[in-house]
C-alpha positions in Angstrom: 55.2 5.4 33.9 57.5 2.7 35.3 57.3 1.3 38.8 60.6 0.5 40.4 60.1 -1.3 43.8 63.8 -0.8 44.6 63.5 3.0 44.1 59.9 4.2 44.6 60.9 7.7 43.5 62.1 6.5 40.1 59.1 8.1 38.5 60.5 11.5 39.4 63.6 10.7 37.2 61.2 10.1 34.4 59.2 13.3 35.0 62.4 15.4 35.1 63.8 13.8 32.0 60.6 14.5 30.2 60.6 18.1 31.1 64.3 18.4 30.1 63.5 16.7 26.7 60.7 19.2 26.0 63.1 22.0 26.8 61.0 23.5 29.7 63.1 22.5 32.7 65.3 25.2 34.1 67.2 25.6 37.3 66.9 29.1 38.7 69.6 31.5 37.7 72.0 32.5 40.5 71.7 36.1 41.7 75.2 37.3 42.6 74.5 41.0 43.3 71.9 43.1 45.1 68.4 43.0 43.6 68.7 46.0 41.2 67.7 47.0 37.7 71.1 46.0 36.5 72.0 42.8 38.3 74.6 39.9 38.0 73.0 36.6 37.3 75.1 33.5 36.5 78.2 35.7 36.2 76.7 38.2 33.7 75.5 41.8 34.1 72.0 42.0 32.7 69.0 44.2 32.6 66.8 42.7 35.2 63.2 42.4 34.1 62.2 39.5 36.5 62.0 41.2 39.8 58.9 42.0 41.8 60.9 44.9 43.4 58.4 47.3 41.9 59.5 50.5 43.7 63.2 49.7 43.7 63.3 49.6 47.5 65.3 46.4 48.0 68.5 48.4 48.4 67.0 51.7 49.8 69.2 53.2 52.6 66.1 53.8 54.8 65.1 50.2 54.7 68.6 48.9 55.3 69.1 51.3 58.2 65.8 50.1 59.8 66.8 46.5 59.5 70.2 47.0 61.0 68.8 49.0 63.9 66.3 46.2 64.6 69.0 43.6 64.6 71.2 45.6 66.9 68.4 46.3 69.4 66.2 43.2 69.1 68.4 40.4 67.6 67.9 38.3 64.5 64.9 36.2 65.4 61.6 36.3 67.4 62.2 32.8 68.8 58.6 31.4 68.5 55.2 31.7 67.0 53.2 34.7 67.8 50.8 32.9 70.1 53.5 31.4 72.3 56.4 33.7 72.7 57.1 35.4 69.4 54.8 38.4 69.6 56.9 41.6 69.4 56.1 45.3 69.5 57.6 45.7 66.0 55.0 43.3 64.6 52.1 45.2 66.2 53.5 48.5 65.0 53.7 47.2 61.4 50.2 45.8 61.6 48.8 49.2 62.8 50.6 50.9 59.9 49.2 48.4 57.4 45.7 48.8 58.8 45.9 52.6 58.4 47.4 52.2 54.9 44.5 50.0 53.8 41.8 52.0 55.7 40.7 48.9 57.7 40.2 48.4 61.5 43.1 46.0 61.8 45.7 43.9 60.0 47.6 40.7 60.7 51.0 39.5 59.6 51.6 36.2 57.9 54.9 34.6 57.2 54.3 34.9 53.4 51.7 36.1 50.9 51.0 32.4 50.1 50.1 31.5 53.7 48.1 34.7 54.0 45.8 33.5 51.2 45.8 29.8 52.0 45.6 30.2 55.8 42.8 32.8 55.7 40.5 30.9 53.3 41.0 27.7 55.3 40.2 29.5 58.6 36.9 31.1 57.5 35.4 28.3 55.4 34.7 24.6 55.9 32.7 21.7 54.5 29.2 22.9 53.6 30.4 26.4 52.5 31.0 27.6 49.0 33.9 29.5 47.4 33.4 31.2 44.0 36.8 31.9 42.5 38.3 33.3 39.3 40.0 30.5 37.2 43.3 32.5 37.1 43.5 33.2 40.8 46.9 32.6 42.5 47.9 29.1 43.5 47.7 30.1 47.2 44.0 30.8 46.8 43.5 27.5 45.1 45.3 25.6 47.9 43.3 27.6 50.5 40.1 26.5 48.9 41.2 22.9 48.8 42.3 23.0 52.5 39.0 24.5 53.6 36.9 21.6 52.4 34.4 24.1 50.9 32.7 23.4 47.6 34.6 25.1 44.8 32.9 27.0 41.9 35.3 28.4 39.4 34.2 31.1 37.0 35.9 31.9 33.7 38.5 34.7 34.0 36.9 38.1 34.8 33.4 36.8 33.8 31.2 38.6 36.3 28.0 37.2 35.0 29.2 33.7 35.4 30.3 34.5 39.0 26.8 36.0 39.6 25.1 32.8 38.4 27.3 30.8 40.7 26.4 33.1 43.7 22.7 32.7 42.9 23.0 29.0 42.8 24.7 29.0 46.2 22.0 30.8 48.1 21.4 27.7 50.3 25.0 27.5 51.5 25.8 28.6 55.0 28.7 30.8 53.9 29.8 32.0 50.5 33.1 33.6 49.6 33.7 35.4 46.4 37.5 35.8 45.8 39.7 37.3 43.1 43.2 38.5 42.6 43.3 42.3 42.3 46.1 42.2 39.7 46.6 38.8 38.0 50.3 37.9 38.5 50.9 36.2 35.1 48.9 38.5 32.8 49.1 41.8 34.5 45.4 42.6 34.1 43.1 44.1 36.7 40.1 42.4 38.2 36.6 43.9 37.5 36.4 44.6 41.3 33.5 47.0 41.3 31.2 44.6 39.6 32.3 41.7 41.7 31.8 43.7 44.9 28.3 44.6 43.7 27.6 40.9 43.1 28.9 39.9 46.5 26.7 42.5 48.1 23.6 41.4 46.2 24.0 37.8 47.3 25.4 38.3 50.8 28.8 36.8 50.0 32.1 37.6 51.7 34.3 39.6 49.4 38.0 38.9 49.4 40.8 40.3 47.2 44.4 39.3 46.9 46.2 42.5 46.3 49.8 41.1 46.3 50.6 42.7 42.9 48.5 45.8 43.5 49.8 46.9 46.9 52.4 49.6 46.3 51.4 49.8 42.7 47.7 50.8 42.2 45.6 53.4 44.1 46.6 56.5 46.0 50.1 56.0 47.4 49.9 52.4 46.3 47.0 51.3 48.6 45.8 48.7 46.0 42.7 47.9 43.9 40.2 48.7 46.7 41.5 52.3 46.8 42.0 52.3 43.0 38.2 51.7 42.5 37.1 53.6 45.6 35.6 50.5 47.3 36.7 51.1 50.9 34.4 49.4 53.4 32.9 47.1 50.8 35.7 44.5 50.6 35.7 42.4 53.7 39.2 40.8 53.4 42.2 42.4 51.7 45.4 40.3 51.4 48.7 41.9 50.6 52.4 41.1 50.5 55.5 42.6 51.9 57.8 40.9 49.4 57.1 42.8 46.3 56.7 46.6 46.3 57.7 46.7 49.9 60.9 44.7 49.1 60.9 42.4 52.1 59.2 39.1 53.1 55.8 38.1 54.3 52.1 38.8 53.8 49.2 40.3 55.7 45.5 40.4 55.9 43.5 43.6 56.5 39.9 43.7 57.6 37.7 44.0 60.6 39.1 43.6 64.1 37.0 40.6 64.8 38.2 38.9 61.6 41.8 39.5 62.7 41.1 38.2 66.2 39.6 35.0 64.7 42.6 34.5 62.4 45.0 34.9 65.3 43.1 32.2 67.0 42.5 29.8 64.1 44.8 30.4 61.1 47.2 27.5 61.1 50.2 29.3 59.5 50.2 31.7 62.4 49.8 29.0 65.0 52.5 26.7 63.7 55.2 29.0 62.1 57.7 31.3 63.8 56.9 35.0 63.4 58.9 37.5 61.4 62.5 38.4 62.4 62.4 41.9 63.8 64.7 43.2 61.0 62.2 42.0 58.3 59.3 43.7 60.1 61.3 46.9 60.6 62.3 47.2 57.0 58.7 46.6 55.9 57.5 49.3 58.2 60.0 51.7 56.8 58.9 50.8 53.3 55.2 51.4 53.9 56.0 54.8 55.5 58.4 55.8 52.7 55.8 55.1 50.0 53.3 57.4 51.7 55.9 60.2 52.0 57.5 59.9 48.6 54.7 59.3 46.0 57.1 60.3 43.2 58.5 56.7 43.3 55.1 55.4 42.2 55.1 57.9 39.4 58.4 56.7 38.1 57.2 53.1 38.1 54.2 54.0 35.9 56.2 56.3 33.6 58.7 53.5 32.9 56.0 50.9 32.5 54.2 52.9 29.8 57.5 53.5 27.9 58.5 49.8 27.9 55.0 48.5 27.1 54.6 50.9 24.2 58.0 49.9 22.9 57.1 46.2 22.9 53.9 46.8 21.1 55.7 49.0 18.5 58.1 46.2 17.8 55.1 43.9 17.2 55.1 41.8 20.3 51.8 40.5 21.8 51.6 41.8 25.5 48.2 40.2 26.1 45.7 42.1 28.3 48.3 43.7 30.6 47.3 46.9 32.4 50.1 47.0 34.9 53.9 46.8 35.2 53.5 43.0 34.7 53.9 42.7 31.0 53.9 39.2 29.4 55.3 38.7 25.9 53.0 36.0 24.7 54.7 33.1 22.7 52.3 30.2 23.0 54.6 27.3 22.5 56.4 26.4 25.7 59.7 25.2 24.2 59.9 28.4 22.0 59.2 30.6 25.0 62.1 29.1 26.9 64.4 29.5 23.9 63.4 33.1 23.6 64.2 33.7 27.3 67.6 32.0 26.8 68.3 34.2 23.7 67.4 37.3 25.6 69.8 36.4 28.4 72.6 36.0 25.7 71.6 39.5 24.6 72.0 40.9 28.1 68.4 40.8 29.4 67.0 38.6 32.1 63.3 37.9 31.4 62.1 34.5 32.5 60.2 32.1 30.3 57.0 30.6 31.9 55.2 27.5 30.8 52.8 24.9 32.2 52.1 24.4 35.2 52.9 28.1 36.0 50.6 29.2 33.1 48.0 27.3 31.1 49.1 25.0 28.3 49.4 26.9 25.0 49.8 30.2 26.9 53.6 30.1 27.4 55.3 33.5 27.6 58.2 35.6 28.7 57.1 37.7 31.7 58.6 41.1 32.3 58.3 43.6 35.1 59.6 47.1 35.0 60.5 48.8 38.3 60.8 52.4 39.4 64.5 51.9 39.4 64.9 51.3 35.7 66.3 54.2 33.8 65.3 55.0 30.2 68.7 53.7 29.0 68.1 50.4 30.7 64.7 50.0 29.0 66.0 51.1 25.6 68.8 48.5 25.9 66.2 45.9 26.8 63.9 46.8 23.8 66.9 46.4 21.5 67.6 42.9 22.9 63.9 42.0 22.5 64.0 43.1 18.9 67.2 41.2 18.0 66.0 38.0 19.8 62.5 38.3 18.4 63.7 38.5 14.8 66.3 35.8 15.2 63.6 33.3 16.5 60.8 34.5 14.3 58.7 35.8 17.2 58.2 39.1 15.4 
C-alpha cells in the first residue's frame, strides 16, 4: 500500500481500484419508481427481488394517508432529540402499540435498527462484562459489542453447546449478555432460540434477540421469533425494525419498563440524534395496526416464498439453509456472483450480488427476498430469468 504525503487518502484510490479489478465494486442502482414488486431501476422495469418490503406496505394507501395527515397536523420534523424538545405524542403512541404487539411492558423508538442494536448493547454493558454472540450476528450487534468495552466471546453459527460453554466460562463476570439474530439477514435461517433461552436462564445471562427480519414475518400476526417459539417473558430484550415489514424507517427495543427508562437515560443514539419525523412514526403505527387486522397479507408472503424457493431448488440452485423469505442463491466465487447478478438484471430481474465484507469470503451469493406483493406471474418470470442466467454462466 503506497503512502502519498501530498494526498493522505491516496490509499483509498488503491482500495477502490482493487475492488473494481476484482469485479466486486458496484454503485447502488437508482430506484426511479415506488418500491414495488415490479420497479424501475436504472431506467429498466424489472422484477424486484431485493427489497425488505416484506408485506408490500411501502405504497399502501393507509400508510400514505397516515403520513400525510401527520404532516398536515404536526409538520415535517420533531425539531430535536427526545430528551430535549422532540418528544411527541405520536412517538409514545407508537411505542405503546409496539409494546402490546411484542407482549412486553414497554418499547422505545430508535432512529434506525442499527442504532437500536448498537445503542442498547453499549448502554447495558461495559468493561468487565461479557457478551456471548453468534458469529453471523448483524454488524450493528458487532459494533455495539465493541462500543460497550465488554469482553467478546463469539460462538460458531447456531452452535448452542459452544455458547453454553462460553456462558459457563463467564460465571465470574458481573454481567453476561447472550445475543443472537432471530432471522439471519444473509442466509435466511432461524436462530435456535428455545435452546439459547434455556442456556441463558441456566447461567443467569441477559437474553437479547434482534428480530429485524422476523418482525412482521414470523409468529402470530408477525410478532417475531419470540412469539414463533412461544417464549414470551423469557427474552429480556427484543429489537425490531420499522424499515422492513413495516415499510418505514427506524428501530425499536421492547422489554421491561425499567430497561426502557434506563435506555432513555443512557442510550447515546437517543441522546444525540433527532427523533422521528411525525409522518414516519404515523405510517409505522398504521402498519403495525394493519398487520394485526389483516393477517392474510402474511399468508400471501409465505405462499409466494414457498413457491419461489421450491422453484429455485427444482432448477438446481443451492439456497443454503434458508427457512424464511430471505433466500440466497449460493455461488461461492465473488466475481462470479456479481456477474450472475448483472446477467439477471439483463434478463429483467433485480437480485443483488453480495460478497465480502457483507458475507464471509468464499460465501458470495445472490440474495433474494419475495414479498407479499409478488404475483405468481412475477415469480414465474423471475424463475425463467434465473434458469437462463444460471445456464449461461454455468451456475446450474
